[in-house]
C-alpha positions as CSV (number, residue, x, y, z in Angstrom):
1,Q,0.0,0.0,0.0
2,V,1.4,3.4,-1.0
3,Q,0.6,6.4,1.0
4,V,1.6,10.0,0.3
5,V,1.3,12.7,3.0
6,E,2.1,16.4,2.5
7,S,2.7,19.0,5.1
8,G,4.2,22.4,5.6
9,G,1.6,24.6,3.9
10,G,0.4,27.8,5.5
11,Q,-0.1,31.5,4.9
12,V,2.8,33.9,4.3
13,Q,3.3,37.4,3.0
14,P,4.6,38.0,-0.5
15,G,8.3,37.5,-0.5
16,G,8.1,34.9,2.3
17,S,9.2,31.3,2.3
18,L,7.7,27.9,3.0
19,N,9.1,24.4,3.0
20,L,6.7,21.7,2.0
21,S,7.3,18.1,3.0
22,C,6.1,14.9,1.4
23,V,6.5,11.5,3.2
24,I,5.9,8.4,1.1
25,S,5.4,4.9,2.4
26,G,5.3,1.7,0.5
27,R,7.9,2.6,-2.2
28,S,11.5,3.6,-2.2
29,L,12.2,7.0,-3.6
30,D,15.3,6.0,-5.4
31,D,13.2,3.7,-7.7
32,Y,10.5,6.2,-8.7
33,P,10.1,9.8,-9.7
34,V,8.2,12.1,-7.3
35,G,6.7,15.4,-8.3
36,W,4.9,18.4,-6.9
37,F,1.8,19.8,-8.6
38,R,-0.5,22.6,-7.6
39,Q,-4.0,23.7,-8.3
40,A,-5.4,27.2,-7.7
41,P,-9.2,27.9,-7.5
42,G,-10.7,27.9,-10.9
43,K,-7.5,26.8,-12.6
44,E,-6.2,23.6,-14.0
45,R,-3.7,21.6,-12.0
46,E,-0.1,22.3,-13.1
47,G,3.3,20.7,-12.6
48,V,5.7,22.5,-10.4
49,S,8.8,20.3,-10.1
50,C,9.9,16.7,-10.1
51,I,12.8,14.7,-8.9
52,S,14.3,11.3,-9.9
53,S,17.8,10.9,-11.2
54,T,17.3,14.4,-12.6
55,I,15.4,17.5,-11.4
56,R,13.1,19.7,-13.4
57,Y,11.2,22.9,-12.6
58,A,8.4,24.7,-14.3
59,D,9.5,28.0,-15.7
60,F,7.4,30.0,-13.3
61,V,9.3,28.7,-10.2
62,K,12.8,28.5,-11.5
63,G,15.2,30.3,-9.3
64,R,12.7,30.5,-6.5
65,F,11.8,26.9,-5.6
66,T,14.1,24.0,-4.8
67,I,13.1,20.3,-4.7
68,S,15.2,17.8,-2.8
69,R,14.8,14.3,-1.4
70,D,16.0,12.3,1.6
71,I,15.9,8.7,0.5
72,P,16.4,7.1,3.9
73,K,13.5,9.2,5.3
74,N,11.4,8.5,2.2
75,S,10.8,12.2,2.0
76,V,10.7,14.9,-0.7
77,Y,10.8,18.6,0.0
78,L,9.9,21.7,-1.8
79,Q,11.6,24.8,-0.5
80,M,9.7,27.8,-1.8
81,N,11.3,31.3,-1.6
82,S,10.2,34.7,-2.8
83,L,6.6,33.6,-2.8
84,K,4.1,35.6,-4.9
85,P,0.3,35.8,-4.6
86,E,0.0,33.8,-7.7
87,D,1.7,30.9,-6.0
88,T,-1.4,30.5,-3.9
89,A,-2.8,27.0,-4.5
90,L,-3.3,23.5,-3.1
91,Y,0.0,21.7,-3.5
92,Y,0.1,18.0,-4.1
93,C,2.8,15.4,-4.0
94,V,2.7,12.5,-6.4
95,I,4.8,9.4,-6.9
96,R,4.7,7.5,-10.3
97,V,5.2,3.8,-9.8
98,E,4.3,2.7,-13.3
99,A,3.8,4.5,-16.6
100,D,0.1,4.9,-15.9
101,K,-0.1,4.5,-12.1
102,T,0.4,7.3,-9.7
103,Y,-0.3,7.9,-6.0
104,W,-1.4,11.4,-4.8
105,G,-1.5,13.0,-1.4
106,Q,-4.4,15.0,-0.1
107,G,-2.6,18.3,-0.7
108,T,-1.4,21.1,1.5
109,Q,-2.7,24.7,1.1
110,V,-0.3,27.5,0.4
111,T,-1.7,31.0,0.7
112,V,0.4,34.1,-0.2
113,S,-1.2,37.4,0.8
114,S,-0.6,40.5,2.7
């Protein structure tokens, strides 16, 4: 059984920082890619970053967000700096275990406002 649990969301002012955490049980992180997605109200879900043997970022977070992983802890992190109001969204962590099989967490809310 694979479980994905995110945490670390909250409300911050523009320019602030948050560090999201994702703990995954049931699979080893060094075998499967893990990504962060987000969905704002009224908008489609979009990819933010992913990590496996390589790391990728969406253009809108490059230079501001950093993804990392701690394999012994089965955890993936998303350090978010210089947050903007448009970063407000529900952030999800997802692990892909097969080409067409993924497991998602319940999401953690990030709100950037003054």
